[in-house]
C-alpha positions in Angstrom: -23.7 -0.3 -6.9 -21.0 1.9 -5.2 -18.0 3.0 -7.1 -15.5 1.8 -4.5 -16.2 -0.1 -1.3 -14.0 -0.2 1.7 -13.4 -3.5 3.3 -12.4 -3.2 6.9 -13.1 -6.5 8.3 -10.3 -9.1 8.5 -12.8 -11.8 7.3 -14.2 -9.9 4.4 -10.8 -9.0 3.4 -9.7 -12.7 3.4 -12.9 -13.6 1.3 -12.1 -10.9 -1.2 -8.6 -11.9 -1.8 -9.5 -15.7 -2.4 -8.8 -16.2 -6.2 -12.1 -17.9 -7.1 -14.2 -15.4 -5.1 -12.2 -12.4 -6.6 -13.1 -14.0 -10.2 -16.7 -14.1 -9.1 -16.5 -10.5 -7.9 -15.4 -9.3 -11.1 -17.9 -11.4 -13.0 -20.7 -9.6 -11.1 -20.1 -6.4 -12.5 -23.1 -7.6 -14.6 -25.5 -9.2 -12.2 -26.2 -12.9 -12.6 -27.3 -16.0 -10.7 -25.1 -19.1 -9.8 -26.1 -20.8 -13.0 -25.1 -17.8 -15.1 -21.8 -17.3 -13.4 -20.9 -21.0 -13.7 -21.2 -20.8 -17.5 -19.3 -17.5 -17.5 -16.4 -18.7 -15.4 -16.6 -22.3 -16.6 -17.0 -23.6 -12.9 -19.5 -26.1 -11.4 -22.6 -24.4 -10.4 -22.5 -25.8 -6.9 -18.9 -24.4 -6.2 -20.0 -21.0 -7.5 -23.2 -21.2 -5.3 -20.9 -21.8 -2.3 -18.7 -19.0 -3.0 -21.5 -16.8 -3.7 -23.0 -17.4 -0.2 -19.8 -16.7 1.5 -19.3 -13.2 -0.5 -23.0 -12.4 0.4 -22.3 -13.3 4.1 -19.3 -10.7 4.2 -21.4 -8.0 2.3 -19.4 -8.1 -0.7 -22.3 -9.1 -3.1 -26.0 -8.7 -2.5 -29.3 -10.1 -3.7 -30.5 -7.8 -6.9 -33.8 -9.5 -7.6 -35.4 -12.9 -7.9 -37.0 -14.5 -10.9 -39.7 -17.1 -10.8 -39.0 -19.9 -13.4 -41.9 -22.3 -13.1 -41.4 -24.1 -9.5 -37.9 -22.5 -9.2 -36.9 -19.3 -8.0 -33.7 -17.8 -9.3 -31.6 -15.5 -7.3 -29.8 -12.8 -9.0 -26.8 -11.3 -7.4 -24.7 -8.2 -8.2 -21.4 -6.9 -6.5 -21.8 -4.3 -4.2 -19.1 -2.2 -5.7 -17.5 -1.8 -9.1 -14.1 -2.1 -7.0 -12.7 -2.7 -3.5 -10.1 -1.3 -1.2 -8.8 -3.0 1.6 -8.5 -0.7 4.7 -5.4 -0.9 7.1 -8.1 -1.5 9.6 -8.3 -5.1 8.4 -4.7 -5.6 9.8 -4.9 -3.2 12.7 -2.3 -4.9 14.9 0.3 -4.1 12.1 -0.9 -1.4 10.3 1.7 1.5 9.7 1.7 4.3 12.2 2.8 7.8 10.6 3.4 9.2 14.1 6.2 6.5 14.9 9.0 8.0 12.6 7.8 11.1 10.7 10.3 12.0 7.9 9.6 14.1 5.0 12.2 12.5 3.1 11.2 8.9 3.8 9.1 6.8 1.2 8.1 4.6 4.1 6.7 7.4 6.0 4.8 8.3 2.7 3.3 5.0 2.7 2.3 5.3 6.2 0.5 8.5 5.4 -1.2 6.9 2.5 -2.1 4.0 4.9 -3.6 6.3 7.3 -5.5 8.3 4.3 -7.0 5.0 3.1 -8.1 4.2 6.6 -9.6 7.5 7.5 -11.3 8.2 4.4 -12.5 4.7 4.1 -14.2 5.2 7.6 -15.8 8.3 6.2 -17.0 6.7 3.2 -18.6 3.8 5.1 -20.4 5.9 7.5 -21.7 8.4 4.9 -22.8 5.4 2.8 -24.8 4.0 5.7 -26.4 7.6 6.2 -26.8 8.1 2.7 -25.0 11.3 2.9 -21.9 12.6 0.7 -18.4 13.1 2.1 -16.7 16.6 1.5 -13.4 16.0 0.3 -10.8 17.5 -2.4 -8.0 16.0 -4.3 -5.5 17.1 -6.8 -3.5 14.8 -8.9 -0.7 16.0 -11.3 2.5 14.7 -12.7 5.9 16.7 -13.0 9.0 15.8 -14.7 12.0 17.2 -13.1 15.4 18.0 -14.9 17.4 17.3 -11.7 17.3 16.2 -8.1 18.0 19.9 -7.3 14.8 20.9 -9.1 12.9 18.3 -7.3 14.1 19.5 -3.8 13.5 23.4 -4.9 9.9 22.3 -5.6 9.4 20.4 -2.4 10.6 23.6 -0.5 8.3 25.8 -2.4 5.3 23.6 -2.1 6.0 23.3 1.7 6.0 26.8 2.1 3.0 27.4 0.1 0.9 24.6 2.0 2.4 26.2 5.4 1.2 29.4 4.5 -2.4 28.3 3.6 -2.8 26.3 6.8 -1.8 29.4 8.8 -4.0 31.5 6.9 -7.2 29.3 7.3 -6.7 27.3 10.5 -9.0 28.6 13.2 -8.7 26.6 16.5 -11.3 28.7 18.2 -14.0 28.3 15.7 -17.1 26.8 17.6 -18.6 25.1 14.7 -15.3 24.2 12.8 -14.4 20.8 11.6 -10.8 19.5 11.6 -9.5 18.4 8.2 -6.3 16.5 7.3 -4.1 17.9 4.5 -1.8 15.5 2.8 0.6 16.2 0.0 3.1 13.7 -1.2 5.6 13.4 -4.0 7.2 10.3 -5.6 8.3 8.8 -8.6 6.2 7.2 -10.9 7.4 3.5 -10.9 7.9 1.9 -14.5 6.6 3.0 -17.9 2.9 3.0 -18.4 1.7 0.7 -21.2 0.7 2.4 -24.4 2.6 5.3 -24.0 2.8 7.3 -27.3 6.3 6.9 -29.0 8.4 10.0 -28.2 6.4 11.1 -25.4 7.9 11.4 -21.9 8.6 8.0 -20.8 7.8 6.5 -24.3 9.9 4.2 -26.4 11.6 7.4 -28.2 12.5 8.9 -25.1 15.5 8.6 -22.6 14.6 5.9 -20.1 14.0 7.2 -16.6 16.8 6.6 -14.0 16.2 4.2 -11.4 14.3 5.4 -8.3 16.1 7.6 -6.0 16.8 5.7 -2.6 15.8 7.4 0.8 18.6 9.8 1.8 21.2 8.7 4.4 20.3 9.8 8.0 23.0 12.4 7.7 22.1 13.9 4.2 19.8 16.9 3.4 20.2 18.5 7.0 18.3 21.6 6.1 15.2 19.7 5.1 15.3 17.3 8.0 15.5 20.4 10.4 12.7 21.9 8.8 10.7 18.8 9.4 11.6 18.7 12.9 10.3 22.1 13.4 
């Protein structure tokens, strides 16, 4: 079973979003037959069997084994992954295009970049899975709490300079065996307060509440940052 599988086909995405089939996928974290799933989910076996066939047809579940019980063969199914991500390829005609309106200060552009990330890395994972190879990637995940919007802007400026310097140092357009990689760095406020945050911890019950999310700056604001983006 894969840790994460990428759904690229519209029909498979539709199948995964069906509430009944989504429940079956979750239940198949532990392999089971239609009869076993019917007991787990409290559903008629015939209905479970129908949805299993549809999930199998779209590659979301697979036959794990067959068990012979007298004159009957019991088919045991398992989900093909522990979790699933729907690629923007499933909505190709309306998927976000980061090149349409690049703007470092726009949350919508950040979403478009994230959409492209899911699409490109999803395609890599799908191809590597078929070829039984690993994908060379790298990621950093961190949290930072800014005291002010000015500190946040200063952080963004320093981060931009650091990334630009690294890209300039290592980018080799003429490398005959080189492989082009994409570097994406994003910064966004974490929505809401995570459940179970300890009392007194940042964002916890004993701390001051976070202010509402900052809106996208007006088109005329932050001229220096927008000029830097245009360059």
